VOMAR-302568 format. One record per residue (C-alpha): x, y, z; residue number from 1. Coordinates in nm, 2 decimals. Each point is the difference from the previous one (the first is absolute). Layout:
# residues N
<r u="X" v="Y" w="Z" n="NUM"/>
...
***
This chain:
# residues 183
<r u="-4.03" v="1.10" w="-0.52" n="1"/>
<r u="0.32" v="0.14" w="-0.15" n="2"/>
<r u="0.15" v="-0.17" w="-0.31" n="3"/>
<r u="0.34" v="-0.15" w="0.10" n="4"/>
<r u="0.11" v="-0.18" w="-0.32" n="5"/>
<r u="0.32" v="0.09" w="-0.18" n="6"/>
<r u="0.02" v="-0.06" w="-0.37" n="7"/>
<r u="0.32" v="-0.11" w="-0.18" n="8"/>
<r u="0.09" v="0.23" w="-0.28" n="9"/>
<r u="0.35" v="-0.14" w="-0.09" n="10"/>
<r u="0.21" v="-0.29" w="0.12" n="11"/>
<r u="0.37" v="-0.06" w="-0.04" n="12"/>
<r u="0.17" v="-0.33" w="0.09" n="13"/>
<r u="0.32" v="0.10" w="0.18" n="14"/>
<r u="0.14" v="-0.34" w="0.11" n="15"/>
<r u="-0.08" v="-0.37" w="-0.05" n="16"/>
<r u="0.18" v="-0.23" w="0.24" n="17"/>
<r u="-0.02" v="-0.37" w="0.09" n="18"/>
<r u="-0.25" v="0.06" w="0.28" n="19"/>
<r u="-0.14" v="0.35" w="-0.05" n="20"/>
<r u="-0.06" v="0.28" w="-0.25" n="21"/>
<r u="-0.02" v="0.37" w="0.04" n="22"/>
<r u="-0.21" v="0.24" w="-0.19" n="23"/>
<r u="-0.06" v="0.38" w="0.01" n="24"/>
<r u="-0.36" v="0.10" w="-0.07" n="25"/>
<r u="-0.14" v="0.35" w="-0.06" n="26"/>
<r u="-0.34" v="0.02" w="0.15" n="27"/>
<r u="-0.30" v="0.23" w="0.00" n="28"/>
<r u="-0.10" v="0.08" w="0.36" n="29"/>
<r u="-0.37" v="0.03" w="0.11" n="30"/>
<r u="0.04" v="0.38" w="0.00" n="31"/>
<r u="0.12" v="0.00" w="-0.36" n="32"/>
<r u="0.37" v="0.06" w="0.06" n="33"/>
<r u="0.27" v="-0.24" w="-0.09" n="34"/>
<r u="0.26" v="-0.18" w="0.20" n="35"/>
<r u="0.25" v="-0.28" w="-0.03" n="36"/>
<r u="-0.02" v="-0.34" w="0.16" n="37"/>
<r u="0.28" v="-0.25" w="0.02" n="38"/>
<r u="-0.12" v="-0.36" w="0.02" n="39"/>
<r u="0.18" v="-0.32" w="0.09" n="40"/>
<r u="-0.16" v="-0.27" w="-0.21" n="41"/>
<r u="0.00" v="-0.34" w="0.17" n="42"/>
<r u="-0.16" v="-0.33" w="-0.11" n="43"/>
<r u="-0.16" v="-0.07" w="0.34" n="44"/>
<r u="0.10" v="-0.23" w="0.28" n="45"/>
<r u="-0.12" v="-0.24" w="0.26" n="46"/>
<r u="0.06" v="-0.02" w="0.37" n="47"/>
<r u="-0.07" v="-0.31" w="0.21" n="48"/>
<r u="-0.05" v="-0.06" w="0.37" n="49"/>
<r u="0.10" v="-0.36" w="0.05" n="50"/>
<r u="-0.19" v="-0.11" w="0.32" n="51"/>
<r u="0.11" v="-0.33" w="0.16" n="52"/>
<r u="-0.26" v="-0.21" w="0.19" n="53"/>
<r u="0.16" v="0.10" w="0.33" n="54"/>
<r u="-0.07" v="0.38" w="-0.06" n="55"/>
<r u="0.35" v="0.09" w="-0.11" n="56"/>
<r u="0.06" v="0.20" w="-0.32" n="57"/>
<r u="0.30" v="-0.05" w="-0.22" n="58"/>
<r u="0.18" v="0.33" w="-0.07" n="59"/>
<r u="0.32" v="0.05" w="-0.19" n="60"/>
<r u="0.30" v="0.20" w="0.10" n="61"/>
<r u="0.14" v="0.17" w="-0.30" n="62"/>
<r u="0.25" v="0.27" w="-0.07" n="63"/>
<r u="-0.16" v="0.29" w="-0.20" n="64"/>
<r u="0.26" v="0.20" w="-0.19" n="65"/>
<r u="-0.23" v="0.30" w="-0.05" n="66"/>
<r u="-0.03" v="0.07" w="0.37" n="67"/>
<r u="0.33" v="-0.15" w="0.10" n="68"/>
<r u="-0.12" v="-0.24" w="0.26" n="69"/>
<r u="-0.14" v="-0.35" w="0.08" n="70"/>
<r u="-0.38" v="0.00" w="0.02" n="71"/>
<r u="-0.25" v="-0.26" w="0.13" n="72"/>
<r u="-0.26" v="-0.06" w="-0.27" n="73"/>
<r u="-0.25" v="-0.25" w="-0.12" n="74"/>
<r u="0.08" v="-0.19" w="-0.31" n="75"/>
<r u="-0.08" v="0.20" w="-0.31" n="76"/>
<r u="0.09" v="0.04" w="-0.36" n="77"/>
<r u="-0.08" v="0.16" w="-0.34" n="78"/>
<r u="-0.25" v="-0.15" w="-0.24" n="79"/>
<r u="0.15" v="-0.15" w="-0.32" n="80"/>
<r u="-0.17" v="0.07" w="-0.33" n="81"/>
<r u="-0.33" v="-0.19" w="-0.03" n="82"/>
<r u="0.04" v="-0.15" w="0.35" n="83"/>
<r u="-0.30" v="0.01" w="0.23" n="84"/>
<r u="0.03" v="0.14" w="0.35" n="85"/>
<r u="-0.07" v="-0.34" w="0.15" n="86"/>
<r u="0.27" v="-0.17" w="-0.21" n="87"/>
<r u="0.25" v="0.27" w="0.09" n="88"/>
<r u="-0.09" v="-0.04" w="0.37" n="89"/>
<r u="0.06" v="-0.37" w="-0.01" n="90"/>
<r u="0.33" v="0.05" w="-0.19" n="91"/>
<r u="0.13" v="0.25" w="0.25" n="92"/>
<r u="-0.09" v="-0.22" w="0.29" n="93"/>
<r u="0.21" v="-0.28" w="-0.15" n="94"/>
<r u="0.29" v="0.23" w="-0.10" n="95"/>
<r u="0.03" v="0.20" w="0.33" n="96"/>
<r u="-0.10" v="-0.24" w="0.28" n="97"/>
<r u="-0.02" v="-0.35" w="-0.16" n="98"/>
<r u="-0.37" v="-0.06" w="0.06" n="99"/>
<r u="-0.32" v="-0.03" w="-0.20" n="100"/>
<r u="-0.35" v="0.09" w="0.12" n="101"/>
<r u="-0.30" v="-0.24" w="0.02" n="102"/>
<r u="-0.22" v="0.31" w="0.03" n="103"/>
<r u="0.07" v="0.34" w="-0.14" n="104"/>
<r u="-0.25" v="0.28" w="0.09" n="105"/>
<r u="0.01" v="0.34" w="-0.17" n="106"/>
<r u="-0.04" v="0.26" w="0.27" n="107"/>
<r u="0.04" v="0.33" w="-0.18" n="108"/>
<r u="0.17" v="0.19" w="-0.29" n="109"/>
<r u="0.19" v="0.31" w="0.11" n="110"/>
<r u="0.20" v="0.27" w="-0.18" n="111"/>
<r u="0.35" v="0.03" w="0.14" n="112"/>
<r u="0.05" v="0.37" w="-0.08" n="113"/>
<r u="-0.28" v="0.14" w="-0.22" n="114"/>
<r u="0.15" v="0.35" w="0.00" n="115"/>
<r u="0.27" v="-0.12" w="-0.24" n="116"/>
<r u="-0.03" v="-0.37" w="-0.08" n="117"/>
<r u="-0.25" v="-0.23" w="-0.17" n="118"/>
<r u="0.11" v="-0.30" w="0.21" n="119"/>
<r u="-0.31" v="-0.19" w="0.13" n="120"/>
<r u="0.08" v="-0.27" w="0.25" n="121"/>
<r u="-0.23" v="-0.30" w="0.04" n="122"/>
<r u="0.01" v="-0.12" w="0.37" n="123"/>
<r u="-0.07" v="-0.36" w="0.08" n="124"/>
<r u="-0.03" v="-0.21" w="0.31" n="125"/>
<r u="0.17" v="-0.34" w="-0.05" n="126"/>
<r u="-0.10" v="-0.29" w="0.23" n="127"/>
<r u="0.02" v="-0.38" w="0.00" n="128"/>
<r u="0.37" v="0.04" w="-0.08" n="129"/>
<r u="0.21" v="-0.29" w="-0.12" n="130"/>
<r u="0.37" v="-0.01" w="-0.08" n="131"/>
<r u="0.08" v="0.04" w="-0.37" n="132"/>
<r u="0.30" v="0.04" w="-0.21" n="133"/>
<r u="0.07" v="0.32" w="-0.19" n="134"/>
<r u="0.30" v="0.18" w="-0.13" n="135"/>
<r u="0.07" v="0.34" w="0.14" n="136"/>
<r u="0.09" v="0.28" w="-0.24" n="137"/>
<r u="0.37" v="0.02" w="-0.05" n="138"/>
<r u="0.02" v="0.36" w="0.11" n="139"/>
<r u="-0.22" v="-0.05" w="0.31" n="140"/>
<r u="0.12" v="-0.09" w="0.35" n="141"/>
<r u="-0.26" v="-0.05" w="0.27" n="142"/>
<r u="-0.02" v="-0.17" w="0.33" n="143"/>
<r u="-0.34" v="-0.14" w="0.11" n="144"/>
<r u="-0.10" v="0.07" w="0.36" n="145"/>
<r u="-0.31" v="-0.14" w="0.17" n="146"/>
<r u="-0.15" v="0.20" w="0.28" n="147"/>
<r u="-0.34" v="0.02" w="0.17" n="148"/>
<r u="-0.24" v="0.23" w="-0.18" n="149"/>
<r u="-0.05" v="0.20" w="0.33" n="150"/>
<r u="0.37" v="0.06" w="0.02" n="151"/>
<r u="0.01" v="0.12" w="-0.36" n="152"/>
<r u="-0.29" v="0.24" w="0.09" n="153"/>
<r u="0.20" v="0.13" w="0.30" n="154"/>
<r u="0.31" v="0.05" w="-0.22" n="155"/>
<r u="-0.20" v="0.22" w="-0.22" n="156"/>
<r u="-0.08" v="0.23" w="0.29" n="157"/>
<r u="0.36" v="-0.01" w="0.11" n="158"/>
<r u="0.13" v="0.10" w="-0.34" n="159"/>
<r u="0.18" v="-0.33" w="-0.06" n="160"/>
<r u="-0.22" v="-0.08" w="-0.30" n="161"/>
<r u="0.00" v="0.30" w="-0.23" n="162"/>
<r u="-0.09" v="-0.14" w="-0.35" n="163"/>
<r u="-0.34" v="0.15" w="-0.10" n="164"/>
<r u="-0.14" v="-0.31" w="-0.17" n="165"/>
<r u="0.10" v="-0.22" w="0.29" n="166"/>
<r u="-0.16" v="0.24" w="0.25" n="167"/>
<r u="-0.32" v="0.01" w="-0.19" n="168"/>
<r u="-0.02" v="-0.37" w="-0.07" n="169"/>
<r u="0.08" v="-0.11" w="0.36" n="170"/>
<r u="-0.26" v="0.24" w="0.14" n="171"/>
<r u="-0.26" v="-0.14" w="-0.25" n="172"/>
<r u="0.08" v="-0.35" w="0.12" n="173"/>
<r u="-0.01" v="0.10" w="0.36" n="174"/>
<r u="-0.33" v="0.17" w="-0.05" n="175"/>
<r u="-0.14" v="-0.30" w="-0.19" n="176"/>
<r u="0.11" v="-0.25" w="0.27" n="177"/>
<r u="-0.15" v="0.22" w="0.27" n="178"/>
<r u="-0.34" v="0.03" w="-0.19" n="179"/>
<r u="0.00" v="-0.38" w="-0.07" n="180"/>
<r u="0.05" v="-0.08" w="0.37" n="181"/>
<r u="-0.29" v="0.22" w="0.12" n="182"/>
<r u="-0.34" v="-0.17" w="0.04" n="183"/>
***
């Protein structure tokens, strides 16, 4: 089997922002040559599929400046320092949709874009939802929308849901529900 590991030789921090950092690394390739890798450094995040008892999921409509349009997404957010993924998920549910979860199940941890980013997203299924108060971030404007899970799955195929974490998470929940309903 061929060796695939790249070894960091040098690292330069180029930018440190509120949410992300950027570094430029010089790496030794498996063939002995060197190359440059630019890496977006991210603290990690959570994404939650809030599933109501009637089979609807709560999505949020949100304008995304980077792509210049409104997207339908599941609630999600960035981990705070020393915050567990579970605590972050419960916080984001309160802030974005005004609910808390009686049950929170970790489904997967997925890399958003491993070709250039360290961001690891912890995906949860939230059930036994109850209304809860929470303050939305002052620079965040979202509109919660509840739709049947099957409709959300259809919207993925129709190109109406394009956010990668939302696509992956909804498909995980759809697959899980399908498997749970089989004898």
